[in-house]
C-alpha positions in Angstrom: 93.0 32.5 -18.5 92.4 36.2 -17.7 95.6 38.2 -17.4 95.6 40.7 -14.5 98.1 43.5 -13.8 98.4 46.8 -12.0 99.0 49.9 -14.1 100.6 52.9 -12.3 102.9 55.8 -13.1 104.3 59.1 -11.9 105.5 58.1 -8.4 108.0 60.9 -8.5 110.1 59.5 -5.8 112.4 62.1 -4.2 110.2 65.0 -4.9 111.3 67.9 -2.6 108.0 69.8 -1.9 110.0 73.0 -1.5 107.1 75.3 -1.1 105.9 73.7 2.2 107.1 73.8 5.8 109.7 71.2 6.7 107.5 69.0 8.9 104.9 68.4 6.2 107.6 68.1 3.5 109.1 65.1 5.3 105.8 63.4 5.6 105.0 64.0 1.9 108.3 62.5 0.9 107.8 59.5 3.0 104.3 59.0 1.6 105.9 58.9 -1.9 108.2 56.1 -0.7 105.6 54.0 1.1 103.3 54.1 -1.9 105.4 51.2 -3.3 104.1 49.0 -0.5 100.5 50.2 -1.1 100.8 49.4 -4.8 102.0 45.9 -3.9 99.0 45.4 -1.6 96.7 46.6 -4.4 98.3 44.2 -6.9 98.0 41.2 -4.5 94.4 42.0 -3.7 93.6 42.0 -7.4 95.4 38.7 -8.0 98.1 40.3 -10.1 101.8 39.6 -10.1 102.9 42.3 -12.5 103.1 46.1 -11.6 103.6 48.2 -14.8 105.1 51.6 -14.0 104.6 53.9 -17.0 107.4 56.4 -16.3 108.5 59.1 -13.9 109.2 56.6 -11.1 111.8 59.2 -10.0 111.2 62.9 -9.8 114.6 63.8 -11.3 117.3 62.4 -13.5 119.7 62.5 -10.5 117.8 61.2 -7.5 119.9 61.0 -4.3 121.6 57.7 -3.6 119.3 57.2 -0.6 116.1 57.8 -2.7 117.3 55.2 -5.3 118.4 52.6 -2.9 115.3 52.9 -0.7 113.1 52.5 -3.8 114.9 49.4 -5.1 114.9 47.8 -1.6 111.2 48.5 -1.2 110.5 46.7 -4.5 112.8 43.9 -3.6 110.8 43.5 -0.3 107.7 42.7 -2.4 109.4 39.6 -3.9 106.2 37.9 -5.0 105.6 40.7 -7.5 107.4 41.7 -10.7 108.0 45.4 -11.2 108.2 46.6 -14.8 110.0 50.0 -14.7 109.9 52.2 -17.7 111.7 55.6 -18.1 109.5 58.7 -18.4 110.3 62.3 -19.1 111.5 63.1 -15.6 113.8 60.0 -15.5 114.4 59.5 -19.2 117.1 57.3 -20.8 119.2 60.5 -21.2 119.9 60.0 -17.5 122.4 57.3 -18.3 124.0 57.3 -14.9 120.6 56.8 -13.2 119.8 53.8 -15.2 123.3 52.4 -14.9 122.9 52.6 -11.1 119.4 51.0 -11.3 120.7 48.1 -13.5 123.6 47.6 -11.1 121.5 47.4 -8.0 118.2 46.1 -9.3 116.6 43.2 -7.4 115.7 40.0 -9.4 112.0 41.0 -9.4 112.6 44.3 -11.3 112.7 44.6 -15.1 114.0 47.8 -16.6 112.2 48.6 -19.9 115.0 50.5 -21.5 114.4 49.3 -25.1 111.3 49.7 -27.3 111.0 46.0 -28.0 108.3 43.5 -27.1 108.7 41.8 -23.7 106.8 38.5 -22.9 104.9 38.9 -19.6 103.2 35.5 -19.7 102.2 32.9 -22.2 100.5 34.7 -25.1 100.8 38.1 -23.3 103.3 40.7 -24.6 104.2 44.1 -23.3 105.2 46.8 -25.9 107.0 49.6 -24.1 107.9 53.0 -25.4 110.5 54.4 -23.0 111.3 58.1 -23.1 114.6 58.8 -24.7 114.9 62.3 -23.3 112.8 64.8 -21.5 111.2 66.2 -24.7 111.6 63.6 -27.4 109.7 65.7 -30.0 108.3 62.6 -31.8 105.9 59.8 -31.2 107.8 57.1 -29.5 104.7 54.9 -29.3 105.1 53.9 -33.0 107.3 51.1 -31.6 104.1 49.5 -30.2 103.3 48.3 -33.7 106.1 45.7 -33.5 104.8 42.2 -34.3 104.0 39.6 -31.6 102.8 36.0 -32.0 99.3 35.6 -33.6 96.5 35.7 -31.1 98.6 37.2 -28.2 97.4 39.8 -25.8 99.2 43.1 -26.7 99.7 45.7 -23.9 101.3 49.1 -24.7 103.1 51.2 -22.0 103.9 54.8 -22.9 104.6 58.2 -21.3 103.6 61.5 -22.7 100.8 63.7 -23.9 97.9 62.7 -26.1 96.8 66.3 -25.8 98.6 69.4 -24.6 97.3 69.5 -21.1 98.8 73.0 -20.5 96.5 74.4 -23.2 92.9 75.5 -22.3 91.8 74.2 -25.7 93.6 70.8 -25.3 95.6 71.1 -28.4 97.0 67.8 -29.9 100.0 66.3 -28.2 102.6 63.8 -29.4 100.8 60.5 -28.9 97.8 59.9 -31.2 94.6 59.2 -29.2 93.9 56.2 -31.4 97.3 54.6 -30.8 95.7 51.5 -29.3 93.8 50.9 -32.6 96.7 51.8 -34.8 99.0 49.3 -33.1 96.5 46.6 -32.4 96.7 46.9 -28.7 94.3 45.4 -26.2 95.3 48.0 -23.7 97.4 51.1 -23.7 98.7 52.3 -20.3 100.0 55.8 -20.1 101.9 58.0 -17.7 102.6 61.8 -17.5 99.1 63.2 -16.6 98.8 63.0 -12.9 95.0 62.7 -12.9 93.3 59.5 -13.8 91.8 59.7 -17.3 90.3 57.3 -19.8 91.0 58.4 -23.4 89.3 55.6 -25.2 87.9 52.1 -24.6 91.4 50.6 -24.2 93.5 53.7 -23.3 94.1 55.1 -19.8 96.2 57.4 -17.9 96.5 55.8 -14.5 97.3 59.0 -12.7 99.7 59.2 -9.8 99.3 56.8 -6.9 100.1 59.6 -4.4 98.9 63.1 -5.1 101.4 66.0 -5.1 99.2 69.0 -5.7 95.7 70.5 -5.9 95.4 70.4 -9.7 93.5 67.1 -10.1 90.1 66.2 -8.7 90.5 62.4 -9.1 91.6 60.5 -6.0 95.1 59.1 -6.3 95.2 55.4 -7.2 96.3 52.8 -9.6 94.4 50.8 -12.2 93.7 47.1 -11.9 93.4 45.8 -15.5 91.8 42.5 -16.6 92.1 41.2 -20.1 90.4 37.9 -20.9 91.9 37.3 -24.4 93.2 39.1 -27.4 90.5 41.3 -28.8 88.4 41.1 -25.6 87.6 44.5 -23.9 90.1 45.4 -21.2 88.4 45.9 -17.9 90.0 48.6 -15.7 89.0 49.4 -12.1 90.5 51.8 -9.6 92.6 50.7 -6.5 92.9 53.6 -4.0 96.5 54.0 -2.9 96.9 57.6 -1.7 97.8 58.5 1.9 97.2 62.3 1.6 94.2 64.2 0.4 94.7 67.5 -1.4 91.5 69.5 -1.1 90.6 72.9 -2.5 87.0 73.7 -1.4 85.3 77.0 -2.5 82.8 78.9 -0.3 80.6 81.7 -1.7 79.1 83.5 1.2 76.5 86.1 1.9 75.7 88.0 5.1 73.3 86.3 7.4 74.2 82.7 6.4 75.3 80.1 8.9 78.9 80.2 7.9 80.0 77.9 10.6 77.7 75.2 9.5 78.7 75.6 5.9 82.3 75.3 6.7 81.8 72.2 8.8 79.9 70.6 5.9 82.8 71.0 3.4 85.6 70.0 5.8 86.8 66.4 5.9 86.2 64.3 9.1 88.6 65.0 12.0 90.2 61.6 11.6 91.4 62.5 8.0 92.6 66.0 8.7 96.2 65.2 9.7 96.6 63.6 6.3 94.9 66.4 4.4 96.4 69.5 2.7 93.6 72.0 2.3 93.5 75.3 0.4 90.2 77.1 1.1 89.1 79.8 -1.3 86.3 82.0 -0.1 84.3 84.7 -2.0 81.2 86.8 -1.4 80.3 89.3 1.3 80.3 89.2 5.1 79.6 91.7 7.8 82.6 92.8 9.9 81.5 90.7 12.8 80.9 87.6 10.6 84.3 87.9 9.0 86.0 88.2 12.3 84.2 85.1 13.6 85.0 83.2 10.4 88.7 84.0 10.6 88.7 83.0 14.3 87.1 79.7 13.3 89.7 79.1 10.6 92.5 79.8 12.9 91.1 77.4 15.4 90.9 74.4 13.0 94.1 75.1 11.0 96.3 73.0 13.4 94.2 70.0 12.8 95.5 69.7 9.2 98.7 68.5 7.7 98.8 71.9 5.9 96.1 74.6 5.8 95.8 77.8 3.8 93.0 80.2 3.1 92.5 82.8 0.4 90.0 85.4 1.5 91.0 88.0 -1.1 87.5 87.8 -2.8 85.6 88.3 0.4 84.2 91.8 0.7 83.5 93.2 4.2 80.3 95.1 4.9 81.0 97.7 7.6 78.2 99.6 9.4 78.8 102.7 11.5 78.0 100.8 14.7 80.6 98.2 13.8 83.3 100.8 14.3 81.7 101.8 17.6 82.3 98.3 18.8 86.0 98.9 18.2 86.1 102.3 19.9 84.0 105.4 20.0 87.0 107.6 19.9 90.7 107.7 20.5 93.6 106.1 18.6 91.8 102.8 17.9 88.8 104.6 16.4 91.1 106.7 14.2 92.9 103.6 13.0 89.6 101.9 12.2 88.3 104.9 10.3 91.6 105.2 8.3 91.5 101.5 7.4 87.8 101.7 6.3 88.6 104.7 4.2 91.6 103.0 2.5 89.6 99.8 1.9 87.0 101.8 0.0 89.3 104.1 -1.9 89.1 103.3 -5.6 92.3 105.3 -6.3 94.3 102.7 -4.4 95.6 99.4 -5.8 93.3 96.5 -5.1 96.0 94.7 -3.1 96.3 97.7 -0.8 92.5 97.9 -0.4 92.4 94.1 0.4 95.2 94.6 3.0 93.3 97.4 4.7 90.1 95.3 4.7 92.0 92.4 6.3 93.6 94.7 8.9 90.3 96.2 9.9 88.9 92.7 10.3 91.8 91.7 12.5 91.5 94.9 14.6 87.9 94.2 15.2 88.6 90.6 16.2 91.4 91.7 18.6 89.2 94.2 20.3 86.4 91.7 20.7 88.9 89.2 22.1 90.2 91.7 24.7 86.6 92.7 25.7 85.4 89.2 26.0 
């Protein structure tokens, strides 16, 4: 009989999203909470009864009482499923008060994996967890996955940490050996910590977060549905989409004369998805003054469609022709201001930030004058 389960991690319940406006912060926090129900739906659709959470269920060692209570109640509401909850580096076992509260209020269908000992999931199916003892253990906790289990049993490892140093451009080695599944005789090794889904080897996966929290990863948020037919048989993993919000960071490289409006429309998500999209647009290249003004006007018009919208135009150079300034004014205070801004934007003795600001101000001045004249 094939054993099926859902592998997820890094829910980071209670994350504050402090860098965003309050209205979208509240919606992002709620999406973190409601992902529990979406994980439950994905498990049922796959025919699984076990949801294995590989650490960082909570964003901090001291989540608010409301965050903790709501999470436990949400799992309790999915009573036909079993939630296997393992401490990660954000909610490690060093947070003894957190895990005391979890144990005291845990519903019957929640199992806290606080000890690195085998747990029988089903007949001839064993889970070998490696809970994080502290935020930076400094050693390979997954060695515990070599613990013996009955002969012929399916062996599933659950760990949290780095197989490589993801903060390094070279990807220097991390704490967990990439061949841990082979070393410990595992049929599957489910990992948490890296928020983007990643397959490390035939039987080793980072599930990624089920609800994105930033622009860093290109993989869509989700969980892994895993099927294992028998001990020694290849584990089959497929993706179940679980995210509510999309975090997009498109890049536009522009040249004068292009249909910028059409290009922008091509990279934007459908209107029906924009309310649940956080978008950071990075633009580069060159535009005429009129094209830049029109582009900025279009960006301002569509920004309210999105849950959050930001543009970075620092790498867009503005081509200014003499007749462009005539369209602002042929004389007087406006023309003097335009000439001064043009001079500052082209002055190599000024800091680049100052030149960029002058360039932006000139574009805004042009747009405002055209607006008044329209």
